[in-house]
The first five atom37 places (N, CA, C, CB, O) and aatype in JSON, in Angstrom:
{
  "aatype": [12, 6, 0, 13, 11, 1, 15, 15, 10, 6, 7, 12, 10, 2, 18, 18, 11, 0, 2, 18, 14, 1, 6, 14, 18, 11, 10, 14, 6, 3, 6, 14, 14, 11, 19, 11, 4, 14, 19, 10, 12, 9, 8, 7, 10, 11, 3, 1, 0, 10, 10, 14, 7, 0, 10, 2, 3, 16, 17, 1, 17, 10, 6, 11, 3, 10, 16, 10, 19, 16, 10, 14, 7, 0, 3, 8, 13, 19, 5, 5, 3, 0, 0, 6, 16, 19, 16, 1, 16, 19, 1, 3, 17, 10, 1, 16, 5, 10, 10, 11],
  "atom_mask": [
    [1, 1, 1, 1, 1],
    [1, 1, 1, 1, 1],
    [1, 1, 1, 1, 1],
    [1, 1, 1, 1, 1],
    [1, 1, 1, 1, 1],
    [1, 1, 1, 1, 1],
    [1, 1, 1, 1, 1],
    [1, 1, 1, 1, 1],
    [1, 1, 1, 1, 1],
    [1, 1, 1, 1, 1],
    [1, 1, 1, 0, 1],
    [1, 1, 1, 1, 1],
    [1, 1, 1, 1, 1],
    [1, 1, 1, 1, 1],
    [1, 1, 1, 1, 1],
    [1, 1, 1, 1, 1],
    [1, 1, 1, 1, 1],
    [1, 1, 1, 1, 1],
    [1, 1, 1, 1, 1],
    [1, 1, 1, 1, 1],
    [1, 1, 1, 1, 1],
    [1, 1, 1, 1, 1],
    [1, 1, 1, 1, 1],
    [1, 1, 1, 1, 1],
    [1, 1, 1, 1, 1],
    [1, 1, 1, 1, 1],
    [1, 1, 1, 1, 1],
    [1, 1, 1, 1, 1],
    [1, 1, 1, 1, 1],
    [1, 1, 1, 1, 1],
    [1, 1, 1, 1, 1],
    [1, 1, 1, 1, 1],
    [1, 1, 1, 1, 1],
    [1, 1, 1, 1, 1],
    [1, 1, 1, 1, 1],
    [1, 1, 1, 1, 1],
    [1, 1, 1, 1, 1],
    [1, 1, 1, 1, 1],
    [1, 1, 1, 1, 1],
    [1, 1, 1, 1, 1],
    [1, 1, 1, 1, 1],
    [1, 1, 1, 1, 1],
    [1, 1, 1, 1, 1],
    [1, 1, 1, 0, 1],
    [1, 1, 1, 1, 1],
    [1, 1, 1, 1, 1],
    [1, 1, 1, 1, 1],
    [1, 1, 1, 1, 1],
    [1, 1, 1, 1, 1],
    [1, 1, 1, 1, 1],
    [1, 1, 1, 1, 1],
    [1, 1, 1, 1, 1],
    [1, 1, 1, 0, 1],
    [1, 1, 1, 1, 1],
    [1, 1, 1, 1, 1],
    [1, 1, 1, 1, 1],
    [1, 1, 1, 1, 1],
    [1, 1, 1, 1, 1],
    [1, 1, 1, 1, 1],
    [1, 1, 1, 1, 1],
    [1, 1, 1, 1, 1],
    [1, 1, 1, 1, 1],
    [1, 1, 1, 1, 1],
    [1, 1, 1, 1, 1],
    [1, 1, 1, 1, 1],
    [1, 1, 1, 1, 1],
    [1, 1, 1, 1, 1],
    [1, 1, 1, 1, 1],
    [1, 1, 1, 1, 1],
    [1, 1, 1, 1, 1],
    [1, 1, 1, 1, 1],
    [1, 1, 1, 1, 1],
    [1, 1, 1, 0, 1],
    [1, 1, 1, 1, 1],
    [1, 1, 1, 1, 1],
    [1, 1, 1, 1, 1],
    [1, 1, 1, 1, 1],
    [1, 1, 1, 1, 1],
    [1, 1, 1, 1, 1],
    [1, 1, 1, 1, 1],
    [1, 1, 1, 1, 1],
    [1, 1, 1, 1, 1],
    [1, 1, 1, 1, 1],
    [1, 1, 1, 1, 1],
    [1, 1, 1, 1, 1],
    [1, 1, 1, 1, 1],
    [1, 1, 1, 1, 1],
    [1, 1, 1, 1, 1],
    [1, 1, 1, 1, 1],
    [1, 1, 1, 1, 1],
    [1, 1, 1, 1, 1],
    [1, 1, 1, 1, 1],
    [1, 1, 1, 1, 1],
    [1, 1, 1, 1, 1],
    [1, 1, 1, 1, 1],
    [1, 1, 1, 1, 1],
    [1, 1, 1, 1, 1],
    [1, 1, 1, 1, 1],
    [1, 1, 1, 1, 1],
    [1, 1, 1, 1, 1]
  ],
  "atom_positions": [
    [[229.38, 106.0, -11.51], [229.93, 105.77, -12.37], [228.7, 104.68, -13.49], [231.3, 105.25, -11.73], [228.13, 105.13, -14.49]],
    [[228.59, 103.52, -13.08], [228.07, 102.53, -13.56], [226.98, 102.93, -13.83], [228.08, 101.53, -12.93], [226.62, 102.8, -15.0]],
    [[225.81, 103.73, -12.56], [224.66, 103.7, -12.71], [224.2, 104.69, -13.91], [224.14, 103.91, -11.48], [223.32, 104.34, -14.71]],
    [[224.9, 106.06, -13.97], [225.58, 106.3, -15.11], [224.74, 105.91, -16.23], [226.84, 105.65, -15.11], [223.56, 106.05, -16.57]],
    [[225.89, 105.32, -16.71], [225.96, 104.57, -18.08], [224.88, 103.47, -18.48], [227.28, 103.86, -18.13], [224.62, 102.83, -19.5]],
    [[224.38, 103.55, -17.21], [222.67, 101.78, -17.55], [221.67, 102.37, -18.01], [221.64, 100.71, -15.88], [220.65, 102.0, -18.6]],
    [[222.46, 104.26, -17.32], [220.66, 105.1, -17.48], [220.85, 106.2, -18.94], [220.16, 106.53, -15.54], [221.79, 106.17, -19.73]],
    [[219.81, 107.0, -18.97], [219.78, 107.74, -20.39], [218.99, 109.06, -19.38], [218.66, 106.78, -22.05], [218.29, 109.02, -18.37]],
    [[219.71, 110.59, -20.55], [218.39, 111.81, -20.08], [217.53, 111.4, -20.38], [218.21, 113.19, -20.59], [217.03, 110.88, -19.38]],
    [[216.9, 111.26, -21.21], [215.29, 110.8, -22.1], [214.87, 110.03, -20.18], [215.51, 108.94, -24.27], [214.12, 110.46, -19.3]],
    [[215.49, 109.2, -20.21], [214.72, 108.33, -18.87], [214.6, 109.3, -17.82], [0.0, 0.0, 0.0], [213.53, 109.68, -17.36]],
    [[215.59, 109.64, -17.51], [215.46, 111.07, -16.2], [214.16, 112.11, -16.58], [217.2, 112.35, -16.27], [213.3, 112.55, -15.81]],
    [[214.29, 112.29, -17.73], [212.92, 113.25, -18.0], [212.49, 112.63, -17.94], [212.43, 114.01, -18.92], [213.18, 111.84, -17.29]],
    [[211.16, 111.99, -18.3], [210.34, 110.61, -17.97], [210.36, 111.13, -17.08], [210.68, 109.13, -18.04], [209.7, 112.16, -16.94]],
    [[211.07, 110.65, -16.18], [210.84, 111.0, -14.45], [210.14, 112.24, -13.81], [212.21, 111.15, -13.78], [209.24, 112.23, -12.98]],
    [[210.81, 113.42, -14.44], [210.29, 114.54, -14.13], [209.16, 114.66, -14.85], [211.09, 115.53, -14.27], [208.15, 114.83, -14.17]],
    [[209.01, 114.62, -16.06], [207.78, 114.61, -17.18], [207.0, 113.9, -15.71], [207.97, 113.41, -19.12], [206.83, 114.79, -14.87]],
    [[206.71, 113.07, -15.42], [205.52, 112.1, -15.28], [205.49, 112.51, -13.39], [205.96, 110.02, -15.92], [204.54, 112.0, -12.81]],
    [[205.94, 112.91, -12.99], [206.24, 113.52, -12.24], [206.15, 114.72, -10.83], [206.47, 113.5, -12.81], [206.3, 114.66, -9.61]],
    [[205.84, 115.72, -11.79], [206.48, 117.34, -11.58], [205.46, 117.38, -11.44], [207.27, 118.41, -12.52], [204.72, 116.47, -11.81]],
    [[204.95, 118.74, -10.7], [203.36, 118.88, -10.74], [203.21, 120.0, -12.11], [202.63, 119.61, -9.0], [204.18, 120.57, -12.62]],
    [[201.84, 120.15, -12.53], [201.27, 119.97, -13.78], [200.37, 121.76, -12.87], [200.21, 117.93, -14.29], [199.83, 121.91, -11.77]],
    [[200.63, 122.81, -14.08], [199.52, 124.06, -13.7], [197.64, 123.83, -13.37], [199.61, 125.1, -15.19], [196.86, 123.5, -14.26]],
    [[197.48, 123.93, -12.77], [197.76, 125.13, -11.36], [198.23, 124.86, -10.89], [197.11, 125.64, -10.43], [197.78, 124.02, -10.1]],
    [[199.15, 125.09, -10.83], [200.4, 124.95, -9.19], [199.8, 125.16, -8.2], [201.71, 126.05, -8.91], [199.84, 126.32, -7.76]],
    [[198.84, 123.87, -7.28], [198.58, 124.36, -6.18], [198.89, 123.29, -4.9], [197.23, 124.83, -6.34], [199.63, 122.35, -5.18]],
    [[198.51, 123.34, -3.91], [198.68, 122.13, -2.63], [198.15, 120.75, -2.82], [197.89, 122.57, -1.31], [198.71, 120.5, -3.89]],
    [[197.85, 120.27, -2.69], [196.7, 118.93, -2.04], [195.53, 119.62, -1.55], [197.32, 117.91, -0.56], [195.97, 120.76, -1.39]],
    [[194.16, 119.65, -1.18], [193.76, 119.97, -0.48], [193.51, 118.76, 1.06], [192.87, 120.56, -1.24], [193.04, 119.27, 2.07]],
    [[193.66, 118.08, 1.08], [194.21, 117.64, 2.0], [196.19, 117.64, 2.21], [193.5, 116.39, 1.89], [197.06, 117.04, 1.57]],
    [[196.27, 118.49, 3.26], [197.82, 118.26, 3.78], [197.89, 117.11, 3.83], [198.32, 118.77, 5.07], [197.07, 116.19, 3.89]],
    [[199.77, 117.27, 3.76], [200.45, 116.07, 3.62], [201.09, 115.89, 4.68], [201.24, 115.95, 2.57], [201.71, 116.88, 5.08]],
    [[201.2, 114.48, 5.61], [202.04, 114.19, 6.69], [202.78, 115.11, 7.52], [202.83, 113.47, 6.26], [201.96, 116.02, 7.43]],
    [[203.39, 115.44, 8.01], [204.66, 116.73, 8.25], [205.42, 114.96, 8.94], [204.21, 118.81, 9.91], [205.0, 114.07, 9.67]],
    [[206.7, 115.22, 8.15], [207.53, 113.91, 8.67], [208.16, 114.63, 10.04], [208.93, 113.24, 7.4], [208.5, 115.76, 10.39]],
    [[208.09, 113.08, 10.7], [208.06, 113.06, 11.74], [209.84, 112.82, 12.44], [206.94, 112.08, 11.94], [210.0, 112.23, 13.5]],
    [[210.4, 113.1, 12.06], [211.49, 112.47, 12.71], [212.33, 113.85, 11.8], [211.84, 110.47, 12.38], [212.0, 114.53, 10.83]],
    [[213.94, 113.83, 12.97], [214.72, 115.08, 12.03], [215.61, 114.63, 10.92], [215.73, 116.02, 12.94], [216.28, 113.62, 10.73]],
    [[215.27, 116.3, 9.92], [215.87, 116.02, 8.79], [217.26, 116.79, 7.97], [214.81, 116.08, 8.1], [217.49, 117.98, 7.76]],
    [[217.92, 115.73, 7.69], [219.63, 116.54, 7.77], [219.17, 116.9, 5.99], [221.71, 115.05, 8.2], [218.62, 116.16, 5.17]],
    [[219.68, 118.43, 5.85], [219.49, 118.96, 4.34], [220.36, 118.4, 3.69], [219.6, 120.39, 4.04], [220.43, 117.26, 4.14]],
    [[221.39, 118.6, 2.52], [222.44, 119.42, 1.94], [222.14, 119.65, 0.97], [223.59, 119.07, 1.84], [221.29, 119.02, 0.33]],
    [[222.8, 120.7, 0.57], [222.32, 121.52, -0.59], [223.13, 122.74, -1.28], [221.1, 122.08, -0.14], [223.45, 123.87, -0.9]],
    [[223.38, 121.78, -2.76], [224.71, 122.76, -3.31], [224.16, 124.34, -3.95], [0.0, 0.0, 0.0], [223.03, 124.45, -4.41]],
    [[224.78, 125.07, -3.92], [223.58, 126.81, -4.05], [224.35, 126.61, -5.8], [224.27, 129.19, -2.53], [223.93, 127.56, -6.47]],
    [[225.34, 125.66, -6.7], [225.27, 125.98, -8.08], [224.15, 125.3, -8.91], [226.54, 125.66, -8.66], [223.87, 125.25, -10.1]],
    [[223.36, 124.53, -7.13], [222.57, 123.5, -7.84], [221.47, 124.36, -8.9], [221.71, 122.49, -6.62], [220.74, 125.16, -8.32]],
    [[221.28, 124.21, -10.88], [220.76, 125.07, -12.1], [219.02, 124.11, -11.89], [221.99, 124.79, -14.08], [217.93, 124.51, -12.29]],
    [[219.3, 122.96, -11.24], [217.61, 122.37, -11.15], [216.73, 123.28, -10.05], [217.55, 120.51, -10.51], [215.85, 124.1, -10.27]],
    [[217.39, 122.77, -8.64], [217.0, 122.76, -7.94], [217.54, 123.99, -6.77], [216.98, 121.61, -7.9], [218.21, 123.93, -5.74]],
    [[216.6, 125.58, -7.84], [217.34, 126.73, -6.78], [217.31, 126.86, -5.52], [217.02, 127.88, -6.94], [216.5, 126.43, -4.7]],
    [[218.46, 127.64, -5.37], [217.96, 127.87, -3.46], [216.65, 128.97, -3.26], [219.57, 128.8, -2.34], [216.56, 129.26, -2.06]],
    [[216.04, 129.38, -3.74], [214.23, 129.87, -3.04], [213.81, 128.18, -2.87], [0.0, 0.0, 0.0], [213.41, 128.01, -1.72]],
    [[213.78, 127.34, -3.38], [213.14, 125.81, -3.25], [213.16, 125.75, -1.07], [214.71, 124.16, -4.38], [212.43, 125.53, -0.09]],
    [[214.25, 126.03, -1.38], [214.21, 125.77, 0.55], [213.44, 126.03, 1.4], [215.04, 126.32, 1.3], [213.2, 125.34, 2.39]],
    [[212.5, 128.1, 0.81], [212.21, 129.2, 1.06], [211.25, 127.42, 1.37], [212.11, 130.88, 0.12], [211.15, 126.42, 0.65]],
    [[210.6, 127.83, 3.1], [209.78, 127.15, 4.21], [209.59, 125.18, 4.2], [208.15, 127.95, 3.98], [208.72, 124.31, 4.26]],
    [[210.59, 125.3, 4.13], [211.14, 123.85, 3.49], [210.76, 122.6, 5.49], [213.8, 124.19, 2.77], [210.71, 121.37, 5.6]],
    [[210.59, 123.78, 6.66], [210.73, 123.07, 7.73], [209.24, 123.11, 8.12], [211.82, 123.61, 8.74], [208.98, 122.62, 9.22]],
    [[207.91, 123.77, 7.19], [206.83, 123.35, 7.87], [206.45, 122.46, 7.41], [205.95, 124.04, 8.03], [205.22, 122.43, 7.38]],
    [[207.21, 121.15, 6.74], [206.62, 120.15, 6.62], [207.07, 118.36, 7.41], [206.63, 120.3, 5.26], [206.83, 117.16, 7.29]],
    [[208.06, 119.6, 8.4], [208.38, 118.97, 9.99], [207.99, 118.97, 11.1], [209.18, 119.19, 10.44], [207.46, 119.97, 11.58]],
    [[208.12, 118.05, 11.65], [207.39, 118.13, 13.24], [209.03, 118.28, 13.56], [206.22, 116.43, 14.1], [209.24, 119.49, 13.55]],
    [[210.42, 117.5, 13.87], [211.62, 117.62, 14.42], [211.97, 118.48, 13.14], [212.47, 116.22, 14.85], [211.51, 118.97, 12.11]],
    [[213.67, 118.26, 14.28], [214.08, 119.82, 13.64], [214.93, 119.48, 12.45], [215.08, 120.92, 14.78], [215.64, 118.47, 12.42]],
    [[214.82, 120.34, 11.46], [216.16, 120.24, 10.04], [217.27, 120.96, 10.42], [215.75, 121.01, 8.4], [217.38, 121.82, 11.3]],
    [[218.13, 120.47, 9.59], [219.68, 121.0, 9.89], [219.27, 121.19, 8.16], [221.36, 119.7, 10.7], [218.46, 120.62, 7.43]],
    [[220.36, 122.41, 7.93], [219.73, 122.73, 6.93], [222.26, 123.17, 6.06], [217.91, 124.47, 7.45], [223.14, 124.01, 6.24]],
    [[222.14, 122.42, 5.58], [223.82, 123.15, 5.16], [223.97, 122.96, 3.62], [225.39, 122.2, 6.01], [223.95, 122.01, 2.85]],
    [[224.18, 124.78, 3.5], [224.47, 124.81, 1.8], [225.92, 124.66, 1.61], [224.01, 126.32, 1.0], [226.83, 125.07, 2.33]],
    [[225.97, 124.0, 0.52], [228.11, 123.95, 0.22], [227.73, 124.89, -1.42], [229.32, 121.29, -0.22], [226.92, 124.66, -2.32]],
    [[228.75, 125.97, -1.22], [228.36, 127.27, -2.03], [228.88, 126.76, -3.34], [229.09, 128.83, -1.51], [228.16, 126.96, -4.32]],
    [[230.47, 125.9, -3.55], [230.71, 125.07, -4.39], [230.24, 124.09, -4.95], [0.0, 0.0, 0.0], [230.98, 123.59, -5.79]],
    [[229.23, 123.59, -4.79], [228.53, 122.54, -5.21], [227.78, 122.07, -5.51], [228.47, 122.14, -5.03], [227.12, 121.7, -4.54]],
    [[227.13, 121.6, -6.96], [226.07, 121.56, -7.96], [225.21, 120.66, -7.9], [226.45, 121.48, -9.1], [225.01, 120.29, -6.74]],
    [[224.39, 119.96, -8.97], [222.93, 119.38, -8.44], [223.14, 118.02, -7.84], [221.75, 119.21, -9.69], [222.29, 117.46, -7.16]],
    [[224.38, 117.49, -8.13], [225.25, 116.82, -7.34], [226.08, 116.04, -6.6], [225.22, 116.85, -7.21], [226.83, 115.06, -6.7]],
    [[225.58, 117.0, -5.66], [226.48, 117.56, -4.15], [227.5, 116.47, -3.56], [225.29, 117.87, -2.71], [228.57, 116.74, -3.01]],
    [[227.03, 115.31, -3.76], [227.23, 113.72, -2.94], [228.66, 113.81, -3.2], [226.36, 112.05, -3.67], [229.55, 113.69, -2.35]],
    [[228.85, 114.12, -5.04], [230.2, 113.86, -6.13], [231.0, 115.25, -5.98], [229.68, 113.57, -8.05], [232.19, 115.29, -6.29]],
    [[230.15, 116.71, -5.37], [231.15, 117.44, -5.45], [231.65, 118.05, -4.56], [231.04, 118.06, -6.12], [232.51, 118.93, -4.61]],
    [[230.95, 117.49, -3.45], [231.63, 117.9, -2.66], [231.78, 116.68, -1.15], [231.02, 119.32, -2.5], [231.86, 116.69, 0.08]],
    [[231.74, 115.8, -2.26], [231.84, 114.24, -1.49], [232.23, 113.94, 0.15], [233.05, 113.44, -2.28], [231.48, 113.39, 0.97]],
    [[234.02, 114.63, 0.47], [234.27, 114.38, 1.47], [233.51, 115.26, 2.43], [235.48, 114.34, 1.5], [233.1, 114.91, 3.54]],
    [[233.32, 116.85, 1.68], [232.1, 117.43, 3.17], [230.36, 116.76, 3.74], [231.56, 119.23, 2.65], [229.66, 117.08, 4.69]],
    [[230.22, 116.0, 2.92], [228.94, 115.07, 2.6], [229.11, 114.34, 3.33], [228.65, 114.43, 1.4], [228.29, 114.52, 4.23]],
    [[230.03, 113.11, 3.64], [230.48, 111.89, 4.43], [230.86, 112.66, 5.64], [231.75, 110.93, 3.75], [230.86, 111.79, 6.51]],
    [[231.13, 113.56, 6.1], [231.34, 114.08, 7.15], [230.68, 114.63, 8.0], [231.89, 114.59, 7.03], [230.52, 114.36, 9.19]],
    [[230.2, 115.56, 7.26], [228.39, 116.06, 7.63], [227.59, 114.97, 7.97], [227.47, 116.75, 6.27], [227.21, 114.94, 9.14]],
    [[227.32, 114.29, 7.41], [225.96, 113.43, 7.27], [227.04, 112.59, 8.73], [225.4, 112.31, 5.2], [226.66, 112.87, 9.87]],
    [[228.33, 111.63, 8.6], [228.79, 110.98, 9.99], [228.06, 111.68, 11.19], [230.47, 111.15, 10.21], [227.27, 111.08, 11.92]],
    [[228.41, 113.01, 11.31], [228.46, 113.78, 11.94], [227.25, 114.02, 12.71], [228.88, 114.55, 11.33], [227.09, 114.18, 13.92]],
    [[226.4, 114.01, 11.68], [224.58, 114.47, 11.57], [224.32, 113.25, 13.24], [223.32, 113.61, 9.22], [224.06, 113.33, 14.44]],
    [[224.66, 112.11, 12.06], [223.75, 111.24, 12.22], [224.66, 110.76, 14.09], [223.64, 109.91, 10.59], [224.15, 109.96, 14.88]],
    [[225.75, 111.36, 14.3], [226.14, 110.69, 16.03], [225.61, 111.49, 16.83], [227.77, 110.6, 16.6], [225.28, 111.33, 18.01]],
    [[225.52, 112.59, 15.99], [224.43, 113.73, 16.72], [223.37, 113.29, 17.1], [223.96, 114.82, 15.94], [223.01, 113.1, 18.26]],
    [[222.49, 113.03, 15.62], [221.02, 112.62, 16.28], [220.93, 111.59, 17.59], [220.16, 111.86, 15.08], [220.06, 111.78, 18.45]],
    [[221.74, 110.66, 17.66], [222.18, 109.78, 18.35], [222.37, 109.2, 20.15], [223.02, 109.98, 17.83], [222.21, 108.23, 20.9]],
    [[222.83, 110.63, 20.08], [223.97, 110.85, 21.35], [222.54, 111.68, 21.24], [226.01, 111.52, 21.41], [223.23, 112.67, 21.49]],
    [[221.24, 112.19, 21.11], [220.08, 112.95, 22.07], [219.47, 112.18, 23.08], [218.88, 113.46, 21.28], [218.62, 112.69, 23.82]]
  ]
}
């Protein structure tokens, strides 16, 4: 809550304006390197900023395993909307990765 109090909607929007791709939407000529470690992705299905379609082909950018967890009742701030589930999921996933 303290971070939100020190922030502003204008500042958050400016971040996205500076970093969001502009038309024409195309991939860079040089494909970026793939992520070389296992990835845990947790996505709230009520997220209105990052729609479920944005998950399509995420795995193409990875060399290792992708664990995708979708939470139907969570919005954009999934770590707050489903804090216990996110904490348990991250803890269990990390434990599993350490045992490999």
